[in-house]
C-alpha positions, 0 to 999 in steps of 0.5 A: 717202451715208456708208458704212462702207467710206469710213471704212475707206478713210480710215483706211487712207490716214491710216495709210499716210501716217503710215508713209511719213513715218516711213520718210522721216524715218528714211531722212533721219536715216540719211543725215545720220548717214552724211554726218556720220560721220568718214571711215574711216582706211586702217589696215593692220598691219605684217604686212598691209603686208609681205605686199603689199610683198613682191610688189614685190621678187624672192623672194631679197630678200623675207626680208631687211628693212632697215627698216620705218617707219610713220606714222599715228594714236596707235593705228594706222598708215596708211602703211608704208615697207619697205626690203628689202636688195637688193645689185643697187642701189648703196645695197643698199636697195629701198623700197616704200611701202604705203598702204590695202593697195596699193603706191603706189611702189617705188624705190631707197632713195638716202638717202646710205648703203649698207645692210649685209646683217648688219643686215637681218632675217628678216620672221619676226622682225617683231612686231605694231605694235599692242602697241607703240603701246599701250605707247607710249600707256600711257607717254605717259598716265603721263607726261602727254605729249600727242600726236596722231600717231606715227612707228613704226620697226622696224630692227636698229640694230646686231648687238649691240643689242636688237630694238625698236620706236621710237615717236616721239610727235608733236603738231601735227607737233612731236616730243615724244620717242621711246618704245622698246618691246622687240619680244619682249614689248612692254615699255617699254625707255626714253624719249628726249626729242626731240633728245636725245643718246640718240636721236642716239647709239642710233637716229637716226644708225644708218644713217649710222654703218653707212656712215661709221663714226661718229656725227658723220659725218652733220653735215658734207658729208653733210647737203648730199647728204641735203637734195638727195636728200630734196627728191625723196623727201619729209620722211617718209623723211628721218627714216627714213634720218637721224633728222631732218626738216628738208626740209619744215620750212623 
């Protein structure tokens, strides 16, 4: 015999099944969205990387930075190499690699040069890389330069030279030139095409000139030493020390 309670019970079951299906579908949609989302990049700012890297060196070395070199996307850096001036090492340079907020390794920076104390700088002079990257993006857009990654370098090239970020624009691992950004106000100072004489004379040879005294000295026998050294370190730091990248492009 049919009862009102039977109808109510049937409606309840039907509604419960509909709600369960909706929940299942929404859960599956969320799961697929999560799986299809691009992997998060391990971005870190230069200040964050420095705070991590300083823990790998002694207190008296922490306030003497020789070079800061980062690689990453056009709008952010994923990997930082920081060289501290350390006179206890033959090259006077101790390198610390920081990625994803962690120290990956620390080692003597044996790039074939001896770093100078007067070209090290206090980390208080560091400026954020974000405005420099944004300025480089603006310059590239204005001049129709396509790129998909960057190499950022901050260093004191000489006592009398302005303190600047050098942003190398890369596309499919090929350099498309360098944008020089004034560290104080993030304005574009200049641009140098890849392989130009300006690049070689102002930034790329600066580390070799510190030791050898002239620009041409890194094109002779020094090249053999660099190649041997960087086969053990990797192509990223070859450019850090010499301004060239040939080890991993043979």
